[in-house]
N, CA, C and O atoms as a CHARMM CRD file, in Angstrom:
* protein
*
  312
    1    1 MET  N      0.84300  -1.18700   0.00000 PROA 1      0.00000
    2    1 MET  CA     0.00000   0.00000   0.00000 PROA 1      0.00000
    3    1 MET  C      0.88300   1.24500   0.00000 PROA 1      0.00000
    4    1 MET  O      1.86300   1.32400   0.74200 PROA 1      0.00000
    5    2 ALA  N      0.53500   2.18900  -0.81900 PROA 2      0.00000
    6    2 ALA  CA     1.32100   3.40800  -0.92400 PROA 2      0.00000
    7    2 ALA  C      1.09100   4.29400   0.29800 PROA 2      0.00000
    8    2 ALA  O      0.02000   4.28700   0.90600 PROA 2      0.00000
    9    3 GLU  N      2.10600   5.03900   0.63000 PROA 3      0.00000
   10    3 GLU  CA     2.00400   5.95600   1.76400 PROA 3      0.00000
   11    3 GLU  C      1.12500   7.14200   1.37100 PROA 3      0.00000
   12    3 GLU  O      1.22000   7.65400   0.25600 PROA 3      0.00000
   13    4 ARG  N      0.27400   7.57000   2.29700 PROA 4      0.00000
   14    4 ARG  CA    -0.63200   8.68400   2.02600 PROA 4      0.00000
   15    4 ARG  C      0.11100  10.00600   2.09100 PROA 4      0.00000
   16    4 ARG  O      0.99500  10.20400   2.92500 PROA 4      0.00000
   17    5 SER  N     -0.26500  10.90300   1.19700 PROA 5      0.00000
   18    5 SER  CA     0.36100  12.21500   1.18800 PROA 5      0.00000
   19    5 SER  C     -0.26000  13.09500   2.26600 PROA 5      0.00000
   20    5 SER  O     -1.31500  12.77600   2.81500 PROA 5      0.00000
   21    6 SER  N      0.39700  14.18400   2.55300 PROA 6      0.00000
   22    6 SER  CA    -0.11300  15.12100   3.55700 PROA 6      0.00000
   23    6 SER  C     -1.43900  15.73000   3.11400 PROA 6      0.00000
   24    6 SER  O     -2.30600  15.99500   3.94500 PROA 6      0.00000
   25    7 ALA  N     -1.60100  15.95100   1.82200 PROA 7      0.00000
   26    7 ALA  CA    -2.84700  16.51600   1.31300 PROA 7      0.00000
   27    7 ALA  C     -4.00400  15.54300   1.52800 PROA 7      0.00000
   28    7 ALA  O     -5.10300  15.95500   1.90100 PROA 7      0.00000
   29    8 GLU  N     -3.76200  14.26300   1.29400 PROA 8      0.00000
   30    8 GLU  CA    -4.79600  13.25300   1.52900 PROA 8      0.00000
   31    8 GLU  C     -5.15700  13.18400   3.00900 PROA 8      0.00000
   32    8 GLU  O     -6.33200  13.07700   3.36000 PROA 8      0.00000
   33    9 GLU  N     -4.16200  13.24400   3.86300 PROA 9      0.00000
   34    9 GLU  CA    -4.40600  13.20600   5.30200 PROA 9      0.00000
   35    9 GLU  C     -5.21100  14.42000   5.75200 PROA 9      0.00000
   36    9 GLU  O     -6.09000  14.29700   6.60500 PROA 9      0.00000
   37   10 LEU  N     -4.92400  15.58000   5.19200 PROA 10     0.00000
   38   10 LEU  CA    -5.65200  16.79400   5.53500 PROA 10     0.00000
   39   10 LEU  C     -7.11700  16.67200   5.14000 PROA 10     0.00000
   40   10 LEU  O     -8.00000  16.98700   5.93700 PROA 10     0.00000
   41   11 VAL  N     -7.38200  16.22200   3.92400 PROA 11     0.00000
   42   11 VAL  CA    -8.76500  16.05500   3.45700 PROA 11     0.00000
   43   11 VAL  C     -9.49200  15.02200   4.31100 PROA 11     0.00000
   44   11 VAL  O    -10.64600  15.23100   4.68700 PROA 11     0.00000
   45   12 ALA  N     -8.83400  13.91900   4.61900 PROA 12     0.00000
   46   12 ALA  CA    -9.45900  12.87900   5.43900 PROA 12     0.00000
   47   12 ALA  C     -9.77400  13.40600   6.84000 PROA 12     0.00000
   48   12 ALA  O    -10.83900  13.10700   7.38200 PROA 12     0.00000
   49   13 PHE  N     -8.87500  14.17500   7.42700 PROA 13     0.00000
   50   13 PHE  CA    -9.08700  14.72900   8.76200 PROA 13     0.00000
   51   13 PHE  C    -10.30000  15.65400   8.79100 PROA 13     0.00000
   52   13 PHE  O    -11.13900  15.55900   9.68800 PROA 13     0.00000
   53   14 ILE  N    -10.38900  16.53800   7.81900 PROA 14     0.00000
   54   14 ILE  CA   -11.51400  17.47600   7.76700 PROA 14     0.00000
   55   14 ILE  C    -12.82200  16.72600   7.53300 PROA 14     0.00000
   56   14 ILE  O    -13.82300  16.99100   8.19900 PROA 14     0.00000
   57   15 ALA  N    -12.81000  15.79500   6.58900 PROA 15     0.00000
   58   15 ALA  CA   -14.03700  15.06000   6.26200 PROA 15     0.00000
   59   15 ALA  C    -14.51600  14.22300   7.44900 PROA 15     0.00000
   60   15 ALA  O    -15.71400  14.17800   7.72700 PROA 15     0.00000
   61   16 ARG  N    -13.59900  13.56300   8.14700 PROA 16     0.00000
   62   16 ARG  CA   -14.00100  12.74400   9.29800 PROA 16     0.00000
   63   16 ARG  C    -14.59200  13.58800  10.41900 PROA 16     0.00000
   64   16 ARG  O    -15.42800  13.10200  11.18100 PROA 16     0.00000
   65   17 ALA  N    -14.17400  14.83400  10.53000 PROA 17     0.00000
   66   17 ALA  CA   -14.71400  15.72000  11.55700 PROA 17     0.00000
   67   17 ALA  C    -16.13200  16.17500  11.22100 PROA 17     0.00000
   68   17 ALA  O    -16.88100  16.54600  12.12500 PROA 17     0.00000
   69   18 ILE  N    -16.51400  16.15800   9.96200 PROA 18     0.00000
   70   18 ILE  CA   -17.81100  16.65700   9.52500 PROA 18     0.00000
   71   18 ILE  C    -18.87900  15.57000   9.48800 PROA 18     0.00000
   72   18 ILE  O    -20.02200  15.82000   9.87100 PROA 18     0.00000
   73   19 VAL  N    -18.53000  14.37600   9.03700 PROA 19     0.00000
   74   19 VAL  CA   -19.51700  13.32800   8.76900 PROA 19     0.00000
   75   19 VAL  C    -19.96300  12.62200  10.04200 PROA 19     0.00000
   76   19 VAL  O    -19.34200  12.74500  11.09700 PROA 19     0.00000
   77   20 THR  N    -21.06400  11.87400   9.90900 PROA 20     0.00000
   78   20 THR  CA   -21.55800  11.08300  11.03600 PROA 20     0.00000
   79   20 THR  C    -20.99400   9.66800  11.03600 PROA 20     0.00000
   80   20 THR  O    -21.01800   8.99200  12.06500 PROA 20     0.00000
   81   21 GLU  N    -20.49100   9.21800   9.90200 PROA 21     0.00000
   82   21 GLU  CA   -19.88300   7.88900   9.79000 PROA 21     0.00000
   83   21 GLU  C    -18.42900   8.03900   9.31800 PROA 21     0.00000
   84   21 GLU  O    -18.13900   7.83000   8.14000 PROA 21     0.00000
   85   22 PRO  N    -17.51500   8.39900  10.22900 PROA 22     0.00000
   86   22 PRO  CA   -16.12800   8.65700   9.81500 PROA 22     0.00000
   87   22 PRO  C    -15.37900   7.43000   9.29500 PROA 22     0.00000
   88   22 PRO  O    -14.38500   7.57300   8.58300 PROA 22     0.00000
   89   23 ASP  N    -15.83800   6.23700   9.63800 PROA 23     0.00000
   90   23 ASP  CA   -15.16300   5.02500   9.15500 PROA 23     0.00000
   91   23 ASP  C    -15.39000   4.80000   7.66200 PROA 23     0.00000
   92   23 ASP  O    -14.63900   4.05800   7.03000 PROA 23     0.00000
   93   24 ASP  N    -16.41000   5.42600   7.09700 PROA 24     0.00000
   94   24 ASP  CA   -16.71300   5.25800   5.67800 PROA 24     0.00000
   95   24 ASP  C    -16.02600   6.28500   4.78000 PROA 24     0.00000
   96   24 ASP  O    -16.23800   6.27800   3.56700 PROA 24     0.00000
   97   25 VAL  N    -15.22000   7.15300   5.34500 PROA 25     0.00000
   98   25 VAL  CA   -14.50600   8.15900   4.55200 PROA 25     0.00000
   99   25 VAL  C    -13.32200   7.49700   3.85700 PROA 25     0.00000
  100   25 VAL  O    -12.48400   6.86100   4.49600 PROA 25     0.00000
  101   26 LYS  N    -13.26900   7.65800   2.53800 PROA 26     0.00000
  102   26 LYS  CA   -12.16500   7.10800   1.74000 PROA 26     0.00000
  103   26 LYS  C    -11.57100   8.24200   0.91500 PROA 26     0.00000
  104   26 LYS  O    -12.28400   8.95400   0.20800 PROA 26     0.00000
  105   27 VAL  N    -10.26800   8.39600   1.01400 PROA 27     0.00000
  106   27 VAL  CA    -9.56000   9.43600   0.26200 PROA 27     0.00000
  107   27 VAL  C     -8.47200   8.75500  -0.55500 PROA 27     0.00000
  108   27 VAL  O     -7.69400   7.95900  -0.02900 PROA 27     0.00000
  109   28 ARG  N     -8.42400   9.06900  -1.83300 PROA 28     0.00000
  110   28 ARG  CA    -7.37500   8.49300  -2.67600 PROA 28     0.00000
  111   28 ARG  C     -6.84500   9.55700  -3.62800 PROA 28     0.00000
  112   28 ARG  O     -7.54200  10.49600  -4.01300 PROA 28     0.00000
  113   29 SER  N     -5.61500   9.37100  -3.97900 PROA 29     0.00000
  114   29 SER  CA    -4.93100  10.29800  -4.86200 PROA 29     0.00000
  115   29 SER  C     -4.88800   9.70900  -6.26900 PROA 29     0.00000
  116   29 SER  O     -4.58100   8.53000  -6.44800 PROA 29     0.00000
  117   30 VAL  N     -5.19200  10.52500  -7.24800 PROA 30     0.00000
  118   30 VAL  CA    -5.23500  10.10300  -8.64300 PROA 30     0.00000
  119   30 VAL  C     -4.36400  11.06000  -9.45500 PROA 30     0.00000
  120   30 VAL  O     -4.18000  12.21800  -9.07900 PROA 30     0.00000
  121   31 ASP  N     -3.84500  10.57500 -10.54200 PROA 31     0.00000
  122   31 ASP  CA    -3.06900  11.41100 -11.46700 PROA 31     0.00000
  123   31 ASP  C     -1.82000  11.98300 -10.79400 PROA 31     0.00000
  124   31 ASP  O     -1.51300  13.16800 -10.92500 PROA 31     0.00000
  125   32 GLY  N     -1.11700  11.12300 -10.08000 PROA 32     0.00000
  126   32 GLY  CA     0.13600  11.53700  -9.45700 PROA 32     0.00000
  127   32 GLY  C     -0.03000  12.54800  -8.34200 PROA 32     0.00000
  128   32 GLY  O      0.88400  13.33000  -8.08100 PROA 32     0.00000
  129   33 GLY  N     -1.16900  12.55200  -7.68200 PROA 33     0.00000
  130   33 GLY  CA    -1.39000  13.47100  -6.57500 PROA 33     0.00000
  131   33 GLY  C     -1.99800  14.80100  -6.96600 PROA 33     0.00000
  132   33 GLY  O     -2.19600  15.66900  -6.11500 PROA 33     0.00000
  133   34 ARG  N     -2.29500  14.96900  -8.23000 PROA 34     0.00000
  134   34 ARG  CA    -2.88000  16.24100  -8.67300 PROA 34     0.00000
  135   34 ARG  C     -4.37900  16.29200  -8.44700 PROA 34     0.00000
  136   34 ARG  O     -4.96700  17.37300  -8.42600 PROA 34     0.00000
  137   35 LEU  N     -5.00900  15.12400  -8.27700 PROA 35     0.00000
  138   35 LEU  CA    -6.44000  15.03800  -8.01100 PROA 35     0.00000
  139   35 LEU  C     -6.64400  14.18100  -6.76900 PROA 35     0.00000
  140   35 LEU  O     -6.11800  13.07100  -6.68200 PROA 35     0.00000
  141   36 ILE  N     -7.40000  14.69000  -5.81700 PROA 36     0.00000
  142   36 ILE  CA    -7.71500  13.94700  -4.60700 PROA 36     0.00000
  143   36 ILE  C     -9.20600  13.68400  -4.61400 PROA 36     0.00000
  144   36 ILE  O    -10.00900  14.61500  -4.67500 PROA 36     0.00000
  145   37 GLU  N     -9.57900  12.40300  -4.55000 PROA 37     0.00000
  146   37 GLU  CA   -10.98200  12.02100  -4.55600 PROA 37     0.00000
  147   37 GLU  C    -11.43300  11.69300  -3.14600 PROA 37     0.00000
  148   37 GLU  O    -10.75800  10.96000  -2.42200 PROA 37     0.00000
  149   38 LEU  N    -12.56900  12.23500  -2.76100 PROA 38     0.00000
  150   38 LEU  CA   -13.15000  12.01300  -1.44500 PROA 38     0.00000
  151   38 LEU  C    -14.46100  11.26200  -1.62600 PROA 38     0.00000
  152   38 LEU  O    -15.33700  11.69000  -2.37700 PROA 38     0.00000
  153   39 GLU  N    -14.58300  10.14800  -0.93700 PROA 39     0.00000
  154   39 GLU  CA   -15.79900   9.34600  -0.99400 PROA 39     0.00000
  155   39 GLU  C    -16.30300   9.14500   0.42800 PROA 39     0.00000
  156   39 GLU  O    -15.52700   8.82000   1.32600 PROA 39     0.00000
  157   40 THR  N    -17.61000   9.34000   0.63200 PROA 40     0.00000
  158   40 THR  CA   -18.21500   9.16900   1.94200 PROA 40     0.00000
  159   40 THR  C    -19.42600   8.25700   1.81800 PROA 40     0.00000
  160   40 THR  O    -19.79100   7.83000   0.72300 PROA 40     0.00000
  161   41 ALA  N    -20.04000   7.96500   2.95400 PROA 41     0.00000
  162   41 ALA  CA   -21.30100   7.22800   2.94300 PROA 41     0.00000
  163   41 ALA  C    -22.34700   8.08700   2.23300 PROA 41     0.00000
  164   41 ALA  O    -22.28000   9.31400   2.29900 PROA 41     0.00000
  165   42 PRO  N    -23.30600   7.46300   1.55800 PROA 42     0.00000
  166   42 PRO  CA   -24.30500   8.24700   0.81100 PROA 42     0.00000
  167   42 PRO  C    -25.06500   9.26800   1.66200 PROA 42     0.00000
  168   42 PRO  O    -25.38800  10.35100   1.17400 PROA 42     0.00000
  169   43 ASN  N    -25.35100   8.94500   2.90900 PROA 43     0.00000
  170   43 ASN  CA   -26.11000   9.88300   3.73800 PROA 43     0.00000
  171   43 ASN  C    -25.22600  11.01000   4.28900 PROA 43     0.00000
  172   43 ASN  O    -25.75500  11.96800   4.85300 PROA 43     0.00000
  173   44 ASP  N    -23.92200  10.92600   4.14500 PROA 44     0.00000
  174   44 ASP  CA   -23.01500  11.97600   4.59900 PROA 44     0.00000
  175   44 ASP  C    -22.56000  12.90100   3.47300 PROA 44     0.00000
  176   44 ASP  O    -21.91200  13.91600   3.73100 PROA 44     0.00000
  177   45 ARG  N    -22.88800  12.56800   2.25300 PROA 45     0.00000
  178   45 ARG  CA   -22.40900  13.35600   1.12100 PROA 45     0.00000
  179   45 ARG  C    -22.90600  14.79900   1.19200 PROA 45     0.00000
  180   45 ARG  O    -22.17400  15.72600   0.84800 PROA 45     0.00000
  181   46 GLY  N    -24.12900  14.98500   1.63100 PROA 46     0.00000
  182   46 GLY  CA   -24.67300  16.34400   1.75800 PROA 46     0.00000
  183   46 GLY  C    -23.94700  17.16900   2.80200 PROA 46     0.00000
  184   46 GLY  O    -23.80300  18.38200   2.64900 PROA 46     0.00000
  185   47 ARG  N    -23.48900  16.52000   3.86000 PROA 47     0.00000
  186   47 ARG  CA   -22.73300  17.22800   4.89600 PROA 47     0.00000
  187   47 ARG  C    -21.39700  17.72200   4.34900 PROA 47     0.00000
  188   47 ARG  O    -20.95300  18.82200   4.67700 PROA 47     0.00000
  189   48 VAL  N    -20.77000  16.91700   3.52600 PROA 48     0.00000
  190   48 VAL  CA   -19.46000  17.28200   2.97700 PROA 48     0.00000
  191   48 VAL  C    -19.60100  18.36900   1.91000 PROA 48     0.00000
  192   48 VAL  O    -18.72500  19.22300   1.77300 PROA 48     0.00000
  193   49 ILE  N    -20.68400  18.33700   1.16800 PROA 49     0.00000
  194   49 ILE  CA   -20.89400  19.35100   0.13700 PROA 49     0.00000
  195   49 ILE  C    -21.40300  20.64600   0.75800 PROA 49     0.00000
  196   49 ILE  O    -20.92700  21.72700   0.40900 PROA 49     0.00000
  197   50 GLY  N    -22.35800  20.55200   1.66800 PROA 50     0.00000
  198   50 GLY  CA   -22.89100  21.73400   2.34100 PROA 50     0.00000
  199   50 GLY  C    -23.91200  22.47400   1.48900 PROA 50     0.00000
  200   50 GLY  O    -24.11100  22.17200   0.31300 PROA 50     0.00000
  201   51 ARG  N    -24.54100  23.43600   2.11300 PROA 51     0.00000
  202   51 ARG  CA   -25.53600  24.23900   1.38600 PROA 51     0.00000
  203   51 ARG  C    -24.84100  25.07900   0.32800 PROA 51     0.00000
  204   51 ARG  O    -23.89700  25.81900   0.60700 PROA 51     0.00000
  205   52 GLN  N    -25.33300  24.94300  -0.88600 PROA 52     0.00000
  206   52 GLN  CA   -24.79100  25.63600  -2.05200 PROA 52     0.00000
  207   52 GLN  C    -23.28800  25.39800  -2.21800 PROA 52     0.00000
  208   52 GLN  O    -22.58300  26.22400  -2.79700 PROA 52     0.00000
  209   53 GLY  N    -22.80600  24.26500  -1.70800 PROA 53     0.00000
  210   53 GLY  CA   -21.40800  23.89000  -1.88300 PROA 53     0.00000
  211   53 GLY  C    -20.43400  24.63300  -0.99700 PROA 53     0.00000
  212   53 GLY  O    -19.23500  24.64000  -1.27200 PROA 53     0.00000
  213   54 ARG  N    -20.92000  25.25400   0.05600 PROA 54     0.00000
  214   54 ARG  CA   -20.04000  26.07500   0.90100 PROA 54     0.00000
  215   54 ARG  C    -18.98300  25.26500   1.62200 PROA 54     0.00000
  216   54 ARG  O    -17.83100  25.69000   1.70800 PROA 54     0.00000
  217   55 VAL  N    -19.35500  24.10000   2.14500 PROA 55     0.00000
  218   55 VAL  CA   -18.37500  23.27700   2.86800 PROA 55     0.00000
  219   55 VAL  C    -17.32100  22.75700   1.89400 PROA 55     0.00000
  220   55 VAL  O    -16.12900  22.77200   2.20200 PROA 55     0.00000
  221   56 ALA  N    -17.75200  22.30100   0.73000 PROA 56     0.00000
  222   56 ALA  CA   -16.80800  21.81700  -0.27400 PROA 56     0.00000
  223   56 ALA  C    -15.85500  22.93400  -0.71700 PROA 56     0.00000
  224   56 ALA  O    -14.66100  22.69600  -0.89600 PROA 56     0.00000
  225   57 LYS  N    -16.37400  24.12600  -0.89100 PROA 57     0.00000
  226   57 LYS  CA   -15.53000  25.26300  -1.26800 PROA 57     0.00000
  227   57 LYS  C    -14.51800  25.57500  -0.17100 PROA 57     0.00000
  228   57 LYS  O    -13.35800  25.88000  -0.45000 PROA 57     0.00000
  229   58 ALA  N    -14.97000  25.49400   1.08200 PROA 58     0.00000
  230   58 ALA  CA   -14.06200  25.75900   2.19800 PROA 58     0.00000
  231   58 ALA  C    -12.97200  24.69900   2.27400 PROA 58     0.00000
  232   58 ALA  O    -11.81200  25.02200   2.53300 PROA 58     0.00000
  233   59 MET  N    -13.33200  23.43300   2.05100 PROA 59     0.00000
  234   59 MET  CA   -12.32200  22.36700   2.05300 PROA 59     0.00000
  235   59 MET  C    -11.31600  22.58500   0.93500 PROA 59     0.00000
  236   59 MET  O    -10.11700  22.38000   1.12700 PROA 59     0.00000
  237   60 ARG  N    -11.79500  22.99800  -0.22600 PROA 60     0.00000
  238   60 ARG  CA   -10.89300  23.26200  -1.35100 PROA 60     0.00000
  239   60 ARG  C     -9.97900  24.44800  -1.04700 PROA 60     0.00000
  240   60 ARG  O     -8.81000  24.44800  -1.43200 PROA 60     0.00000
  241   61 ALA  N    -10.51100  25.45400  -0.35800 PROA 61     0.00000
  242   61 ALA  CA    -9.70000  26.62200  -0.00700 PROA 61     0.00000
  243   61 ALA  C     -8.60500  26.25100   0.98200 PROA 61     0.00000
  244   61 ALA  O     -7.46600  26.69500   0.84300 PROA 61     0.00000
  245   62 VAL  N     -8.94500  25.43700   1.98400 PROA 62     0.00000
  246   62 VAL  CA    -7.94300  24.99900   2.95800 PROA 62     0.00000
  247   62 VAL  C     -6.88700  24.14000   2.27400 PROA 62     0.00000
  248   62 VAL  O     -5.69500  24.28300   2.54400 PROA 62     0.00000
  249   63 LEU  N     -7.32200  23.25400   1.39400 PROA 63     0.00000
  250   63 LEU  CA    -6.37700  22.40900   0.65800 PROA 63     0.00000
  251   63 LEU  C     -5.44900  23.26500  -0.20300 PROA 63     0.00000
  252   63 LEU  O     -4.24200  23.02600  -0.24600 PROA 63     0.00000
  253   64 GLY  N     -6.00500  24.24700  -0.87800 PROA 64     0.00000
  254   64 GLY  CA    -5.19100  25.12300  -1.72500 PROA 64     0.00000
  255   64 GLY  C     -4.22300  25.98400  -0.93400 PROA 64     0.00000
  256   64 GLY  O     -3.14700  26.32800  -1.42400 PROA 64     0.00000
  257   65 ALA  N     -4.60400  26.33400   0.29200 PROA 65     0.00000
  258   65 ALA  CA    -3.73600  27.16400   1.12600 PROA 65     0.00000
  259   65 ALA  C     -2.62100  26.36700   1.79000 PROA 65     0.00000
  260   65 ALA  O     -1.62100  26.93500   2.23000 PROA 65     0.00000
  261   66 SER  N     -2.79400  25.06200   1.86000 PROA 66     0.00000
  262   66 SER  CA    -1.75800  24.23600   2.48500 PROA 66     0.00000
  263   66 SER  C     -0.61100  24.01400   1.51200 PROA 66     0.00000
  264   66 SER  O     -0.79200  24.05700   0.29500 PROA 66     0.00000
  265   67 ARG  N      0.54200  23.78400   2.05300 PROA 67     0.00000
  266   67 ARG  CA     1.71200  23.54500   1.21400 PROA 67     0.00000
  267   67 ARG  C      1.56600  22.23200   0.44800 PROA 67     0.00000
  268   67 ARG  O      1.94500  22.14500  -0.72000 PROA 67     0.00000
  269   68 ALA  N      1.01900  21.21800   1.10400 PROA 68     0.00000
  270   68 ALA  CA     0.91500  19.89000   0.49600 PROA 68     0.00000
  271   68 ALA  C     -0.07700  19.85500  -0.65400 PROA 68     0.00000
  272   68 ALA  O      0.13600  19.14500  -1.63600 PROA 68     0.00000
  273   69 GLY  N     -1.16300  20.61800  -0.54200 PROA 69     0.00000
  274   69 GLY  CA    -2.20200  20.53400  -1.55400 PROA 69     0.00000
  275   69 GLY  C     -2.31300  21.74500  -2.44200 PROA 69     0.00000
  276   69 GLY  O     -3.35400  21.95500  -3.06500 PROA 69     0.00000
  277   70 ALA  N     -1.27500  22.54700  -2.52000 PROA 70     0.00000
  278   70 ALA  CA    -1.34000  23.78400  -3.29100 PROA 70     0.00000
  279   70 ALA  C     -1.64200  23.54300  -4.76400 PROA 70     0.00000
  280   70 ALA  O     -2.30600  24.36200  -5.39800 PROA 70     0.00000
  281   71 ASP  N     -1.17000  22.44500  -5.31100 PROA 71     0.00000
  282   71 ASP  CA    -1.40300  22.17100  -6.72600 PROA 71     0.00000
  283   71 ASP  C     -2.39200  21.02600  -6.93400 PROA 71     0.00000
  284   71 ASP  O     -2.52600  20.52400  -8.05000 PROA 71     0.00000
  285   72 ALA  N     -3.08800  20.60600  -5.86800 PROA 72     0.00000
  286   72 ALA  CA    -4.03700  19.49800  -5.96000 PROA 72     0.00000
  287   72 ALA  C     -5.45600  20.02500  -6.10500 PROA 72     0.00000
  288   72 ALA  O     -5.77100  21.15000  -5.71400 PROA 72     0.00000
  289   73 ARG  N     -6.29900  19.17900  -6.67700 PROA 73     0.00000
  290   73 ARG  CA    -7.71300  19.49400  -6.85600 PROA 73     0.00000
  291   73 ARG  C     -8.52700  18.47600  -6.07500 PROA 73     0.00000
  292   73 ARG  O     -8.18100  17.29500  -6.06800 PROA 73     0.00000
  293   74 LEU  N     -9.59800  18.90200  -5.42000 PROA 74     0.00000
  294   74 LEU  CA   -10.45200  18.01800  -4.62900 PROA 74     0.00000
  295   74 LEU  C    -11.71400  17.72300  -5.39800 PROA 74     0.00000
  296   74 LEU  O    -12.36600  18.62900  -5.91600 PROA 74     0.00000
  297   75 ASP  N    -12.06500  16.43000  -5.47300 PROA 75     0.00000
  298   75 ASP  CA   -13.27400  16.00100  -6.15200 PROA 75     0.00000
  299   75 ASP  C    -14.05100  15.11200  -5.19500 PROA 75     0.00000
  300   75 ASP  O    -13.48500  14.18200  -4.61900 PROA 75     0.00000
  301   76 ILE  N    -15.32900  15.38100  -5.01800 PROA 76     0.00000
  302   76 ILE  CA   -16.18700  14.56300  -4.17400 PROA 76     0.00000
  303   76 ILE  C    -16.93900  13.61800  -5.09600 PROA 76     0.00000
  304   76 ILE  O    -17.71500  14.05800  -5.94400 PROA 76     0.00000
  305   77 VAL  N    -16.71300  12.32200  -4.93200 PROA 77     0.00000
  306   77 VAL  CA   -17.26100  11.33000  -5.86200 PROA 77     0.00000
  307   77 VAL  C    -18.47400  10.64800  -5.26000 PROA 77     0.00000
  308   77 VAL  O    -18.63200  10.56100  -4.04200 PROA 77     0.00000
  309   78 ASP  N    -19.34000  10.16000  -6.16900 PROA 78     0.00000
  310   78 ASP  CA   -20.52600   9.41100  -5.75000 PROA 78     0.00000
  311   78 ASP  C    -20.19100   7.97500  -5.47500 PROA 78     0.00000
  312   78 ASP  O    -21.07000   7.19400  -5.11100 PROA 78     0.00000
């Protein structure tokens, strides 16, 4: 198993703090770390996206401001 990057750990930490089922949070890096995919339980997806996408935008802003995720993109997958 590949070692997780700091950007993946950051996204996983934030997502686990928001959702009701933190064990179902899956974060994986795609395209050499340029894309980070976040997958949650179906009933937690709305919590991660937030009203009008505000939570998702905030997560993307924090990721972009971090050194590890400055060039990474966050995608929330179904």
